[in-house]
N, C-alpha and C positions, 0 to 999 in steps of 0.2 A: 270611461270611468275616471273622473278627475281625482286628484289627491291634494287636498289642502292640509297643511301640517301645523299642529299646535303643540304646546308643551303638554297640555292636559285636555282630554275630552270628557265632559261630564254628561252622562246620559240620564235625562229625567230632570225637568225643570220644576219639581215640586218643592216642598218645604226644605228637604235635605239639599237638593240641587242648588237652590238659590243661596243658601248659606255657604255651601262649599265653593261654588263658583266665585262668589264675592270675595271669600278669603283668598283664594288663589290669585284672583285678579289684583287684589290689593298688594300681593307679594311681588307683583311685577311680571308674573308668568303670563304667557298667552293661553287663553282658555276658549274652547268651543263648548257651548251649552246646547244640548239637543232636547227638544220638547215636541211630543206628538200633537199637542194641542196648540192653541193660539196664545197671543199675549193677553192683555187684560183690558179689552175695550168695553166689557160688560159693566155698565154703571152699577148694576145691582150687586156686584161683587163687593164694592166699597161700602155700601150701606149695610151695617151689621144685621138688621132685622130681616133682610130679604134673602138670607142664605138658602131658605127652602125653595125659592124661585130659581136660584143658581143651580141647585142640585137637580132641577128638572130642565136645565138648559143644555146647550151644546157643550158647555164647559165641564160637564160631568158625563161619564158613561158608567155602565153597570157590568160587572163580571158576575155571571149567574152559574151556580153550582150544578153539578149533576144531581138527580134525585137523591135526597139525603134520608137514609133509613132512620136516622135519629130524629128526624122531623116528620115521621110517618110518610116519607116519600116526597115531601115538598122540596122545591128548590130554594136555595138560599142566595138572594141577590145582594151584592155588595157594591154600592156606588163608589166611584173614585173620581177625584179631580182630573180633568183633562185640559189644563190651562197652566200658564206660568203661575207658580205658587202652589199648584197641586191642591192637596187637601187643605192647606192653610188659606187658600182662596175660596173654598166652598164650605168649610166646616162651621161648627157652632162657636168657634173661637175660645173655648174653655182652655185656661192655662193651668195644667196639672202636671207635676213632675213625677208623681208616684211616691212610694214609701222608701225610706232608707233601707228597709229590709229587702225590697226588691233587688236593689243593686248588690247588697251583701249576698243574696242568693245567686246572683250572676257569678259572684266569686266562689262561694262555698260549694254550690251544687254543680255549676257549669264550668268552673275553672277559669273564669274570666278575670284573672288577676289584673289590677289596674283600672277596673271599672266599678269600684266600690262607690258608695255615696260620697265619701270624702274625696274620691278622685273626680267625680262628675260635678259636684256642687260648685266648684270655682267656675266651670264653664257656664252653668245656669246663671250665676251671679254676673259674669262678664257680659252675657247676652242681654240681660234684662234692664229695662228702665222702668222701674215700678213707680207709679205716681204717688203712692202713699206709704209703702213699707220699705225699710232699709235692713241693715245687717242684723244678725249674722246670716240670714237666709236669703236676702234679696239684694239685687243690684239697682242702682239708680242712674247709671251712666251708659248703659248698653244701647243697642239699636232697636230692640224689641220693646215697644211700650206696652206695659201691663197695667191695667186699671181694674177697678171694680165695675160691675155692670151698671150702665146708666139707666135712668128712668125706672127705678125699682118699682115693680108692680105690687099692689096691695095684696093680691092673692098669694104671690110668692112669699111676702112677709108673713102671711098667716100660716103658710106651710112650714116655714122655719119655726114659728112659735109653736105650732102643733108638734113638730119634731121634738122640741125641747120638753113639751108636756108629756111626750111619749117616753122620755128618759134618755134621749140622745143629747149629749152636751152641745153647747153652742161653740162654733169654731169660726173665727174670722180670718183664718189663714190656712187653707188646705195644703200649702207648700211650706209651712213652718215647722215647728217642733213636733207636731203630731197631725195626722191626717183625720183622725176620728172626729165626727161631729157634724153639725148642720149649720149652714150659713150662706152668705152671698159668695158667688164664684168670683175669682179673678179671671179676667178675659183679655184676649189679644185684640182689643178695640179701645179706642179713646177718642173723644171729641167727634164722635160720629163717623170715624174712619176705621175700617177693618185694618188691623196690623198684620197682614199676611207676610210670609217670608219674602215674597216678591216686593212688597212695599217697603218693608223694614231693612232688608239686607241687599237685595239685588238692585233696586231702583237707584241707590246712590252711585253704583258703578256702571250702569247701563251704557253710558256714553264714553267709557274708557276705550281707547283704541286697541287694547290687548284682549278685549272680550268680543266674541261673536256669538250671538244667540240665534239658533235656527229653530223657528217655530213651524208648525204644520209639517214636521219632519219625523219620519218613523225610523227608529234604529232597527236595522235588519239583523245584524250580528256583530259581535266583536271579532275583529280580524286578529288571528294569532299566527305567529311564525316562530318555529323552533321553541315552542313552549312559552312564548312571551306575547302579550297583547300589544299590538302596534297601531291599532286604530279601530274605527267603527264604520261599518258600511251602513249608509243611511239612504233613505228614499224621500225626496222632497215632494211637495204637493203636486208639482207638475209631472211627477213620474220619474224625474231624473235620479239616477243612482250614482252616488259617489262615495269615496272613502275619506273620512276625516282622520288624518294621521295623528298619532300621539307619540311625541318623542320621549315623554317621561312616563305618563300613566293614563289609563282609562279608568274612570270611576263610575260605577253604576249607582244611580240614586233614583231608580224608577219605581220603587215601592215593592210591597210584598207580593204582588202579582207579576209585575213586568220585569223586575230584576232577575228572578229565577227563570222566567220564560226566555229572556235574552241570553242568559248563560247556556240554557239548553240548546237554543238555536245556534249557539256558537260552538257546540260540541263539548260543553262543560256540564256534566250532570250524570245521572244514572245511565250506564252504558246500554242497558237493555231498552230504556226509553228512547235513547238516541238512535239505536239500531233500528227500532221499529219505524222510525221516520226517515231512515237512510241518511242520517246526519253523521259525518265523520267524527269519531271520538277524539277530542283533544285531551280531555282529562276525565276519567271516570270518578265522579263525585256523587255517590248514591244519595246524599242528603239534600242535594239541590231540589227545592220544591217541597221537601218534607217539613214537618213541624209547624204547619199552618195552624194558627189559632187566632181568635178574635174575642173581644168582649161581646157577650150576648145579652140582650135585654128583653124584658117582657113588660111593656108599659101598663101600669095600673091607672085606669081612667075613671073619673067621676064627672057626671053632669052637674053643672053649676045652676043655682037659682038665678033668675033674672038674666042680666047681661053683664055679669062681672068679668067675664073672660075676654078673649081677643077675637072670637069668631066674628067674621064679617068686616074686620078692620082693614082688610086688603081690597075692599070693594067700595064703589060708589063714593059718596061724600066723605066717608071716613078715609078712604085711600087718598083722595084729593087733599084733605086737610093734612094728613101725615106727610105727603109729598111736599107741600108748601113749607111745613115746619122744617123738614129736613133740608131741602135744596135751597131754601131762602135763608133760614135762620139756624141751621145745623142743630136742631133740638128735636125733642119728641120721640115717638115710638121707634122710628126707623134708626135712631142712634143706638138702640138696645139690641143685644144679641138674643133676646127673648128667653133663652135658657139661663136664667139669672141666678137661680138658687140651687143648692144641692146638699147632699149629705153623704158621708162615708161611715158605714155602720158595721160593727162586728156582730154578725148574726149567728156565728157558730161558737162563740164564747172562748176563742183562743187568744183574745187580747189584741187582735189585729183586724182592722176593717176588711171585709171580704165582699161587700156589696156597696156599689155607688148608686146614688139616686140623682137623676136629673129631674128638676121640678119646673113646671111651666104652667102659665094661666091659659093654656089651650092644649089641644090634643094633636100633636104631630102624627101624620099618617105613617104607614109603612114606607120603607125606602122607595123613593121615586113617586110617592103618592102625596096628594095635597092633605092638609090638616082635616080632621074629622069635622063634619058640618053642624056643630052645636057648641054652645058655650061650655067649656070644660076646664078641669085642672088635671094635671098628670103628675104622678109620682112614679118615676120610671126606674125600677131596679135593674141592675146589670151585674154580671159576674166580673169580679176584678182580677182574679187569677184563674182563668179557665184551665181545666185539665184535658179537655178534649183536643185531639189533634187530627187535622186533615192533611191533604196533600195536593200539590199542583203537578200537572204534567202538560204535555203538548197535545193539542188536537190534531195538529199537522205541522209541517215544516214551513208553513206560510206565516211570515212575521205579522201579517195583518189579522190573523185569527187570535181570539182570546185564548188563554190557557185552559186546559181541561182542569176542572176545579171540583175536588171531592172535599166538601166542607166538614161533615161529621161533627157539627158544632155542639151537639148534646150527646155524643157517644159516651162520655164519662158520666156515670151515675152521679158523681159528686156535683157536677154542674147543674143537673136537673134539681138536685136537692137544694143547692144554693139559691136557685130561682124560686123554689117553693118558699124558703124562709124569707127571701127578699120581698115576695108578694105579701106575705102575712104581715111583715113589718110595715109595708106601705099602707095596708088596710088599717093597721093599728094607729098609724099617724093620722089617717083620715077620720078616725073616730074621736079624736081629741076635741075639746071645747072650741079651740080656735078655728076649726074647720066645720064642726058639726052643723052649724046654722047656715053655712054657705053651700052645702052639697045637697043636690036634689035627689041623687041616687047613683048607683054604680053603672058604668057603661062596660067596663071589663075589669076583673072577672064578672060575668053576668050574675045577677041576683039568683040565689038558690044553689050556685055551684059550691060544693063543699071544698074549701081551701084549708081546712084545719088539719086534715089528714092526707097522707099520700094515697091517692086513688087514681084509677085509670082515667076517669073523666077530667080530673084536675091536670094530670100529666098531659093528656091530649090537648087540653086547652092551652097549656104552656107551649107545647110544640107548634100549635097553630099560630100563636101570638109571637113567638120568638123571632128576633130580628138582629141584624148587625148593629153595632154601635160605631161602625166605620173605622175600626181599629185593627185591620188585618196585619199580621206580623209573623216573624219567625222562620220564613221560608229559605233564608240563606244564613242559617244559624252560625253565630260566633262561638268559638270554643277553643280550648287548648288541646283537645284530643285530635287525633288524626282523621276522625270522621266528620268534623265540622266543615262547613263550607268556607268560612273565613277564619283567619287567625285573630289574635288579640289586637293586631294593628289593622284589621279589616282587609288584609290581603287574601285573595282567593287562593286556597291551598293548591299548590302545584302549578300555578300559572303566574309568571312574573308580570309586573306592570299592570295588574288588574286588582281593583278593590271594589267592595260594595259598602255603601255608607248610607243606609236608610233603615226603616223599621223592620225590614226583613232580616237584619242581623241579630235582632233581639233573641236571646235564647229562651226567654220567658217574658211575656208582656209585663209592662209596668202597671201598677195599680191606679188606673185613671186614664185620662185622655192622652193620646200619644203624640200630638204635634210638638209639644215642648221637648220630650225625649228624643224625637227624631231630629230636631234642629241641634240638640246637644251632641248627638252621635256625629252629625255632619261636621260640626265645629271641631270636635276632637279629632276627627279624621284629617281635617286640614292641618291641625297641629302636628299630627304624625307625619303627614306628607312633607310639610315644610321643615321638619326636623330630620328628614330622611330616615324615618323609622319604618 
């Protein structure tokens, strides 16, 4: 077993890992990056419109839950990026920071002093290069290019108009003074190029001599000696096992599933869980793997009249035309992220949006499945601040096994009620004049289903339709109490030289897509490391 030594070992080459590794490399430190997937040879990663193909490729895999009683016993699959860039290389590219109140609740409810909106906003501004918007909320000189969706589709334009007709205000900046309203999304794509964390942050430093990136490499455990992390045991694609030493720190950026799994494999987690798998306990931390939650959606789908949508555009002559437009002229449909428009709506009347809507001129299928086979539009409500909590554990002590996943995604009655309200609002939007003449009829909820009242048939339909929005979080909770997994500087409690810096540290999900907040967390972690905090 060989031992190569670096200043820092960063485990996980996703959105957080790319940002953090790049910052540490720029400081002059020696850095090893460990990624279980490959680099980015998949050309479809770079074309914004083809992210659905990427999600069905080898560059994504799926963590599947145990049977979930809150879904009438169905399992809950959650696809994850397995490639350099992680989720930022396979996601829908929406740039959403969440609400100022989210971060204030991190402080007030969870004791995360130093993580208020005023604290994190400078990092967002520093990272961003917005093509159209500037201060006080936006940056124009950062590495992450943020643009508005290209090739705006007329059906999306009509959905926005119908939302306004339904009483939802127009909003041209979901990351500005207020999140509430309907409008065009800002996206991490520009000029026909996906702006993944790999492309924006890691690519400029890839050839620096102080960076070594190990792909197709599985992290087996963090090596701890006398209560301190000193390296990471890894297994390469050829089966070779070695230890990558870390003279300063090991930082886990492997996401909400694999960061807690790796902690447990390393003897850091609930003692009873570790003992069950004959893993020596380094630190008894009962909350490792707890606090799992995700934004959960129930897409409301309507069949379109004629051929107004995008069905069939990935086949035959249509596909050929789009490929020529994109690869020859860098224009056309493939430059678009497809999920172009959205809305953030206050459905419970407390003055704060609680449901986000993704709007599209086609009907994406369930996770891992192709789009539905007809011309459609979708107004997809999702919970913004879910209350349901699940948990991760170990299936075995084998690092190659996925974690044991208890999703419980609709355990809290409030989450089911939020989806009921969200579905009704989507139906109300679809009934407005701007959409009335475009729609041939409902596809889901099916015609005749009573959605106006809470009833068993409606609730069962929601449970059957419910799906991930690809935003798992919370399983290595940050906090100021002794029960949290990491402290306010993202150090693992009770273990020196070890931090976690990804979406797993969120005590509560932000209201919206999580890629931008994940990159913010990683950047702030770099600040803390370099300041010796």
